[in-house]
C-alpha positions in Angstrom: 121.5 114.7 113.9 119.7 111.8 112.3 116.6 111.9 110.1 114.6 108.8 109.2 112.5 108.7 106.0 109.6 106.3 106.0 107.4 108.0 103.4 107.6 106.0 100.2 107.5 109.1 98.1 110.7 110.4 99.8 112.3 107.0 99.8 111.9 106.6 96.0 113.3 110.2 95.5 116.0 109.9 98.1 118.8 110.6 95.7 117.3 114.0 95.0 116.4 115.0 98.6 118.7 113.3 101.1 121.7 115.4 99.9 119.9 118.6 101.0 120.0 117.3 104.6 123.4 115.7 104.3 125.0 118.9 103.1 124.0 120.4 106.5 125.7 117.5 108.4 122.4 115.6 108.9 122.6 111.8 108.6 119.7 110.4 106.5 118.4 106.9 107.1 116.7 105.1 104.2 115.1 101.8 105.2 114.0 99.4 102.5 110.2 99.4 102.1 108.0 96.6 100.8 104.5 97.9 100.3 103.3 101.4 101.1 103.9 101.8 104.8 105.6 100.3 107.8 103.7 98.5 110.6 104.2 99.3 114.3 106.8 96.7 115.0 108.8 97.8 112.0 108.6 101.4 113.2 109.8 100.4 116.7 112.8 98.8 115.1 113.5 101.7 112.7 112.9 104.7 115.0 115.8 104.1 117.4 118.3 106.9 117.1 116.2 109.1 114.8 116.0 112.8 115.8 113.3 113.6 113.2 110.9 111.2 111.4 109.4 112.1 108.1 106.5 109.7 108.0 104.2 108.4 105.4 101.1 106.4 106.3 102.9 104.3 108.8 101.5 102.8 111.9 102.8 105.0 114.7 101.3 103.8 117.9 102.0 104.7 121.5 104.7 102.0 121.7 106.4 103.4 118.6 106.3 106.9 120.1 107.6 105.7 123.5 110.4 103.9 121.7 111.3 107.1 119.9 111.1 109.3 123.0 113.3 106.8 124.8 115.9 107.2 122.1 116.3 110.6 120.4 113.0 111.5 118.7 112.2 115.2 118.8 109.5 115.6 116.2 107.5 113.9 113.5 106.8 115.5 110.1 103.9 113.8 108.4 104.1 113.8 104.6 100.6 114.9 103.5 97.4 115.6 105.4 96.1 112.4 107.0 97.4 111.7 110.5 95.0 108.9 111.4 97.9 106.4 111.5 99.5 108.4 114.4 98.4 108.2 118.0 98.2 111.9 118.4 96.9 111.7 122.0 100.0 109.6 123.0 102.3 112.0 121.0 100.9 115.0 123.0 101.1 113.1 126.3 104.7 111.9 125.6 105.8 115.2 124.3 106.6 114.6 120.6 105.3 117.3 118.3 103.6 116.1 115.1 103.4 118.4 112.1 101.5 117.8 108.8 101.3 119.5 105.4 97.6 120.6 104.9 96.3 122.1 101.7 99.2 121.0 99.6 97.6 118.7 97.1 93.9 119.7 97.1 93.8 120.1 93.3 95.5 116.7 92.7 93.1 114.8 94.9 90.1 116.7 93.5 91.3 115.8 90.0 91.4 112.2 90.9 87.9 112.3 92.5 86.6 113.9 89.3 88.4 111.3 87.1 86.5 108.6 89.0 83.2 110.4 88.4 83.9 110.9 84.7 84.7 107.2 84.2 81.7 106.1 86.2 79.4 108.3 84.1 81.2 107.8 80.8 82.9 104.4 80.9 85.6 105.1 78.3 87.9 102.6 80.0 85.4 99.8 79.1 84.9 100.9 75.6 88.7 101.2 75.1 89.0 97.6 76.2 86.5 96.4 73.6 88.0 98.5 70.7 91.6 97.4 71.6 90.4 93.8 71.5 89.0 94.2 68.0 85.4 94.9 69.0 83.1 97.8 69.0 80.8 98.1 72.0 79.3 101.5 72.6 78.2 101.8 76.2 75.4 104.2 77.3 76.6 106.7 79.8 75.1 109.2 82.2 74.9 113.0 81.7 76.8 114.9 84.4 75.0 118.2 84.0 72.1 118.3 86.4 73.5 115.8 88.9 73.6 116.5 92.6 76.9 115.8 94.3 77.1 115.4 98.1 80.7 116.1 99.3 81.6 114.9 102.7 84.4 117.0 104.1 84.6 120.7 103.1 88.2 121.3 103.6 90.5 122.3 100.8 90.0 119.1 98.9 86.2 119.1 99.2 86.1 122.7 98.1 88.3 121.9 95.1 86.0 119.1 94.1 83.0 121.5 94.4 84.7 124.0 92.1 85.1 121.2 89.5 81.4 120.2 89.9 80.3 123.8 89.1 82.2 123.6 85.8 80.2 120.6 84.7 76.8 121.8 85.8 76.7 119.6 88.9 75.1 121.0 92.0 77.4 120.6 94.9 76.2 120.4 98.5 78.4 119.5 101.4 78.6 118.1 104.9 81.3 118.7 107.5 81.8 118.2 111.2 82.3 122.0 111.6 80.2 124.9 110.2 81.8 126.6 107.2 80.9 130.3 106.6 78.6 130.6 103.6 80.9 133.1 102.0 83.6 130.5 101.8 81.2 127.9 100.5 80.1 130.4 97.8 83.7 130.9 96.6 84.1 127.2 96.3 80.9 126.6 94.4 79.2 124.8 97.3 75.5 125.6 97.3 75.0 124.9 100.9 76.2 122.9 103.9 73.6 120.3 104.9 73.3 117.5 107.5 75.0 114.2 106.7 71.7 112.3 106.6 70.2 114.8 104.2 73.2 114.5 102.0 72.8 110.7 101.9 69.2 111.0 101.0 69.4 113.7 98.2 72.7 113.1 96.4 73.2 111.4 93.0 76.9 111.0 93.8 78.5 110.9 97.2 82.2 111.9 97.4 84.1 111.2 100.6 86.9 113.8 101.1 87.2 114.0 104.8 89.8 112.8 107.4 89.3 109.6 109.3 88.4 109.9 112.9 87.1 107.5 115.6 83.7 109.0 115.1 83.3 108.6 111.3 84.8 105.1 110.8 82.4 103.2 108.7 80.2 106.2 108.1 79.0 104.5 105.0 77.5 101.4 106.5 74.3 99.3 105.8 72.1 102.0 107.3 73.7 104.8 105.3 73.5 102.9 102.0 69.8 102.1 102.7 69.0 105.8 103.0 70.6 106.7 99.6 68.9 107.2 96.3 68.7 104.1 94.1 71.5 104.1 91.6 73.8 106.4 93.6 77.5 106.6 92.7 80.0 106.5 95.6 83.6 107.9 95.4 86.2 107.7 98.2 89.4 109.7 98.1 89.6 110.1 101.8 90.5 107.1 103.9 89.5 103.4 103.4 87.8 102.8 106.7 85.3 105.5 106.1 83.5 102.8 104.1 82.3 99.5 105.4 83.4 97.4 102.4 81.1 94.6 103.3 78.1 97.0 103.3 79.3 98.5 100.0 79.4 95.0 98.4 75.9 94.4 99.5 74.7 97.7 98.1 76.4 97.0 94.8 74.8 93.6 94.6 71.3 95.0 95.3 71.8 97.8 92.7 71.4 100.5 95.4 74.9 101.7 94.4 75.3 101.8 90.6 79.1 102.2 90.7 82.0 103.2 93.0 85.4 104.8 92.6 87.8 103.8 95.4 91.3 105.2 95.8 91.6 103.9 99.4 90.6 100.7 101.2 90.2 99.3 104.7 93.3 97.2 104.1 96.0 98.3 101.7 97.0 96.9 99.2 93.5 95.5 98.6 93.5 91.8 99.6 93.3 89.3 96.8 90.3 87.7 98.5 88.3 91.0 98.7 84.8 90.5 97.4 85.0 94.0 95.8 87.2 92.5 93.1 84.2 90.6 91.8 82.4 93.8 90.6 82.8 95.3 87.2 81.3 98.6 88.2 84.1 99.6 90.6 87.1 101.6 89.5 90.1 101.0 91.7 92.9 103.4 92.5 95.9 102.7 94.8 95.9 105.5 97.3 97.5 107.8 94.7 95.5 111.0 95.0 98.6 113.1 95.6 100.8 111.2 93.2 101.6 113.6 90.5 105.2 114.4 89.7 104.6 118.1 90.6 102.9 117.4 93.9 105.4 114.9 95.0 108.3 117.2 94.2 106.5 120.0 96.0 105.8 118.1 99.2 109.1 116.3 99.3 110.8 119.8 99.2 108.4 121.1 101.9 108.9 118.2 104.3 112.7 118.3 104.0 112.6 122.1 104.4 110.4 121.8 107.5 112.9 119.3 108.9 115.8 121.6 108.3 113.8 124.4 110.0 113.1 122.2 113.0 116.8 121.3 113.2 117.7 125.0 113.1 119.2 125.0 109.6 116.5 127.2 108.0 115.0 130.5 109.2 112.4 129.9 111.8 109.6 131.5 109.8 110.3 130.0 106.4 107.6 127.4 106.8 104.4 127.8 108.7 104.6 124.6 110.8 101.1 123.1 111.2 101.2 121.3 114.5 98.5 118.6 115.0 99.7 117.1 118.3 
């Protein structure tokens, strides 16, 4: 059997995890990666002969899946939650099961979302720069207690963000494509689930923590920004294309948006000519919400274990395989 790693977290920790598969007689393929993911043509070239693919945020199109099916591919294990890079309809049609790892780094992504919020409200990073350079520039901040946070996406990450809001005296309301029982919202500290348009109109800070779908691409566009409060804060720890970056730039220029925290972008890495680079009230991440040593170790172990289970080298019930296609 042959397993292909294309997740950058697994590739950079291959010396720790590849031997777990190789000890069971499974060959592990470790392609060289430049950047954070492979494009479709690279995946077509890589996937030949692979029985199992442990994927990152790679571009896995119908053509990639067809190439895999025509060779040896039996299943895809997606490292993490987001599967928007995979043509799941084609995978179901062609007959390649796709599994992901939901709920595994809710706390880590929620911590990052709150880090953005803290720095936007209390810009210690800017004061640090002035002090380190020999200056002394106190910068007026914004009190967190009493703010209203609108969380888009009430899955495990959104609920973990809401729990953190409660600890800071922030009222958290949420919007989601599906109705969440109020008892579950109460446990997470979400006051109520409201319509997306109402969330835009009433929130002091808007936090995107939802999956990317065909329906919500550019959900924050010119119309959405126009309906927001003046001076709103926007944080995106979901997927880059949830935000129309051109519209965000215009909202920042007008002052409608007072600041933004972005861990993800429409194109990654962020292009050098992106106009977003010209704003000093944006804090950039690099798609690193899950990137703590503990979370990476946990999910690396899980995806390798799931692969061994799929290959029949682990008890069939050890991991609850979450099939998404």
